[in-house]
N, C-alpha and C positions, 0 to 999 in steps of 0.2 A: 743411847744406841751404841752397840758393839762397833768396834772399828771393821770388822769383817763378819758377815753372815752368809748362810746359803741361800740357794735359790732353785726353783724347780726348772732346771737347766734343759735346753734343747742342744744336742750335739750331733753334728752331722754324721750320718751313716757312712761307713766305709766306701760303699760303692759309688757314692755321691760326691766325695772328697774332690776329684780332679775336676768333674763338671761345674762345682758350685763354688768352691773357695777360691779366694784370690789374695794377692798381695796387699799392702796398703795402698790407698786411693792415690797419693802422691809418687808411688813408684811407677806409675804409668804416665806417658804424655797423654794429651787429650785426643791424638789421633790413635794411639794404642787402645785406649778405652773404647772410643767409638767402634773400632773394628771387633773389640770383644763382645760389646754390646749387641751389635748387629748380628754377630754369627750365634751368639749363645744367650738365649733367653733366660738360662738358669744360673748365669754368673752373677755372683752376689755384686759386682758392678752395677747391675741394673737396679739394686737397692740403694746404693750409695751415690749415685749419679748426682752431678752439680749443674749449675748454669753453664758452664763451659762444655759441657757434654750435649747441649741442646742446640738445634738450629739457631742461626743469629736472630731470626725473627721471633724466637720465643724465650730469648735471654732474661727478660723480665718477668715472665709468666711462672709465678712462684707456686701458685696453686696447682698448676698443672705438672709442674715438676714433683712435687711431693705426693700428688695422687699417683704419678706413674711409679714412683718408689714404693708406695704401699702396695699397688697392684703387683709389683714384682717380688715383694714380700710374701703377698698372698699366693703367688704363683708357686712359690716354694713350698708353702704350707700344704697346698693342696697336692703337690707332687709327692708328698711323704716323703722328704729327704732327710728328715731329722729323727733321731731316737730321743724319746721324751722320757723325763724322769719327774715323776709328780712330787716326791718326797725333797724338801729343801735340802740342797747339797752344796758342798764345795767341791772343787775339782782341782787334782794337781795335773799341772800342764808343763811337760818338758818338752824343750825345742833343742834340736841338735842341727848344727850348721858347719859346713867346710869353711876354714877360716885360716888364711896363712899356711895352709899344708896341714893344719891340724882339725879336729873337731872342736867347736865351741859348744857348751851345753849350759842352758838355763832351765831351771826348774822352778815354777811358781805356783801360787795358789790363786784359783780364779772364784770370785765370790762378789758379794755386794759390799761396797763401803758407801758411808754418809756423804751426802752432798754438801752438807752445810756444817762447818766447824763447830765444836761447842768446847766446854772445859775438859770434857773427857776424850774428845776426838780431835786430833790434829793432823791435817793433811797439808802439808807445805808445798807452794809453787815457786817456782822460779824464772817463768816466761810470760812475756806480755802477750794478749790475745788480740785480735781484730774483732771489734764488736759485730761488725756485719756477718762475718763467717759464723762466730758462734751464735747469733741469732737464727741464722739459717739452719744450722745444725740442731738447735732447740725445737724449732718448728717440725724438723724431720723426726726428732724422737717423738713428739707428741702425736705427729699425723700418721706415721707408721706404727706407733706403738711398740717398738721393740729396738733393741741394740745389740750390737754383734762384736764390734772392736772393742776389747776392754782397754780402759785407761790403765796405763803401765805405771806401777809405783814401785818404789824400793824401800828398804828399810836396813838398818844395821843388824847384820847377821849375829847369831849367837847359836852355840853348840846344841843347845836345847830344842829350839825351833827347827834347826837343821835335821836334827835326828828324828824328830816326829815327821817331819816331811818325807824323810827317806824311808820310814816305816810305812808310810802310805803307799809307796810304790812298790811294795812286796807282793801286793795284791795283783789281780788279773786287771790288766788296762781295759777301759771300754772301747779305746780307739788307738791304733797304731797305723800311721801313713807315712809313707817316705816317697819323695821325689830326689831329682838331682841337686835341689837347692835346701831342702829341708826335711827333717824327719820330725814328726811330732806323735807325743805319746800322751794319753789322757787316763787318769784314774779318778774314779768318783768316790768322794767321802761324805758319808752321812751320820746320822745318829750320834752317838757319844763321842765318837772319834773327831767328827766335825766339829763338835761343841769344844772338845779339848784343844783341837788345833786354833780355832778361832780365840780362845782365852790366851794362849801364847802369843797371839798378835796383840792383844788389848794394851800392852805396855809400851807399843812400839809407836814412834813418830813415822809417819808415812810420807814420802816425797814423790811428787809427780816427776816422772821422767819423760814421759811421752803421753800426750792427750790433754794438755791444756785446754784447747778449745772444745774437747768434749766435756770436760768438767765445767767449763763455763756454761756450756749449753744446758747442762743438767740443771746447774744452779738456776738459770733463765726459765727453763720450763718449770721448776718447782716455784718460783716466784710469781709465774703467770697462772699457775693452775687454780682451776675452780672446782676441779673434780680429780679423783684417782690421786689425791695428795700423798697418801701413804707411800704409793708405789714409786713415786718421784723423789722421795727422800733419800733413795739410794741409787747407786749408779754401779754398771758392770766395771769390774777391774781386775787385774792381775797383779799379784805382790811378788817381787822377784828380790832375793838377797843382793846387796850392795856388792859383795865379791864376785858375783857373777855377771854384773852388768857389762855390756860391750858398748862403748860411747864412740861414735863416728862423726866426723864433721859434715856440716853443710857447706858446700863450695859456692862461691857466688860468681855470678856473670852480670855485668853492668854495661849498658848501653850509653853512648856520650850524646846527650842532647845538643851539643855544639857541634857535632860532627868534626872534631879535630883529628888530625893526622896521627900515626902511630908515634912518631917522632915527638909531636907536640905533647901527646898525652905521657909519654916516657920521662920527658924533661919535667912535666908537672909533678909526676909520682916522684921522680929523683930528688926533687927539691925537698922532700920530706922525710924519704927513706934512702937507707943504702940499698943499692941494687947491683946484682951482678949476673951476667949470662950464665945460663945453666941447662945442660941437656936434660938432667933430672930436676924438675923443679918442685917435687913433693917436699913439703917442709920437714925438716927433722927434729925440731925443737919448738918449744913455747917461743912466741915472738918472732918466729919466721913464717913468711907466707909465700906460696908460690904464685907467680905473674904469668899469664899467658896474654901477649899483646902483639898484634899485627903478625901473627905466625910464629914468633919467637918466644921461648921460654927463659924467664929469669926466676931468681930468688930474691926476696928483700926482707929487710929487717926493719919491724915496726919501731916507732919512736916509743920510749918507755913512758909509763904512765906515773905522774906524781898523785894521782887521785887517791883517797883514802878508801872509797867504795870497792867491793871485791870486783863488781861487775866492769868498772872501768879499767881494771887490770888485764881484763881478758882479750885475747887477739880479736875477737869478734867486735869489742867495743872499741879497740885501738884502731882497727881498721876503718871502722864507722867514722870515727872523730877526725882522723888525720887524712883520709882518703876518699871514702864514698861520699860524705858530706860536702867537704870544701872544694873537691876536684870535680865530682860527677853531680852533685846537687841532689844526693838521695837523702833527704832530710828525714824522711820516714820509711825506713827500709821494709816495713810491712805493707805499705800500700803504693809505694813508688812504682811507676809502670815500666821503667826500664831497669828493673833488677830481676834476676832468676836466680833460683837456689837449685843446685844439683845434689842430691844425697849421696855422701859417701861410698855407699856401697856400688853406685853406677861407676866411679873411678874417674881419674883426670882425663883419660882419653874421651869420654863423654863431653866434658868441659871444653877440651880442644876441638872437637868436632863441631859442637855448637857455635863456638866461637869462630871457627873458619867459615861456617855458613852465614853469619850475620854479622861479623866484625865486631862483636862485643869484645869486651875485656874480661878474662878469666882471673878469678883469684882463688887459689887453693889453700885450704886452711888446715892447720894443725888440729888434730881433735882435742876435746877437753877430756876430763875423766870425771867419774861419778862423784868424787868428792868435791869437785868444783861447783857441781849441781846443788849438791847438799849443802855446801857452805853458803852459797848464795841464798838458797831458800831460808836457811836457818837466821841469815841476817836481814831477811825481810825484803831483799832485792829482787829486781826482775831483769833478766837477760832480754836482748834484741831478739826478734823474731829469727827462727831457724839456727840456734845457735849450736845445737846438737843434734844427732841422727841417732837414735838408739837402736840396737839391732842385738838378735833378730826381732822383728815385728810379729806379734801373732797374727796368722792369717784371718781375714775377713770371712764369716760365714761358718766358722768352726763352730763357735758358741753363738747362742741366741737367747737373749732375755726377752721373752713376749710378756709384756705388763698385764695385758687383758687376761692372757691364760694364768698368770700367776694370781691375778685378783680372784678368779673364778676357783682356782684350787684351794686359796687360803679362805 
């Protein structure tokens, strides 16, 4: 099986972009999602809703949740919001966003990649997944019969592939859409050109940068499948070159189950870290973490790691080992009830505002880089949950892979 192949894609029509497409699911609070869902039946958040978007009395009703997601997807099909391409195609997807006073641009290839590794196909992972989440996403994939948010992959860039992608962008795009946050441009690639592009990817090792749970869900769906086996062998993905990847941190907020005072917590943290007060608590270098405690900002230096594993030397692991686990009792950061993750793009002020409201403790992280992710994946190691936030994220609802339609066409 090739590393990358085309599919008969559905691409949002320009006039429906604003009404349908959304940011990533975790970029909204449950309250924000609820407002959007209640006010706009066409929002793709209706398709991707989860348990926390349901009334409390229905939090365990998996079947109703998934059926509602399917109805929301069918609602979009009936409204004819997508332009359909019957010929299996690849798509060039360029995203431009404002970043630190400049424009950051990423250009990737959207297509299907294999779900299961083989001798000829290698897709490396670097992050642990929560089984309960991937299980729900697996059931969602099978019930809805479609996927929209592509798994984000990276590869070591080379001049030949870069030139081939740029040549594809010389044609007329099938979609250009822009708002204050993002400009999206899509080109369709089919026939001989798509085959040549796919062949240039065949010698590449691919690294998951965002979407570990989506990949785990695809693997689970394939494992449990009794029908449509062939169409579950692959999953929707976008491949970006490593030299264009922008990696931001996930900041942490932690509640203290013991209810200790700010002074008591500061004393406990100071016993393992160097700490100083600072008006600007955004970390400037690896090993430095910002601390927001009791309305006061600090900078602290994490203890060095003597471990040989790459993961254990990362800030997220050092923070977990020396502070979150022994001081706050966060043994499992993926399931602990008193930990909250704030995506880097939301900014440190969101961390401060939330901590001011609930008196939790905020930890501002320094970002990793894409080489960290690739090195950990190559070493066969796994990072703690929410170790990195890849940006920009493809908008949900822009691309749709409808597996039933794919089956009928082919």
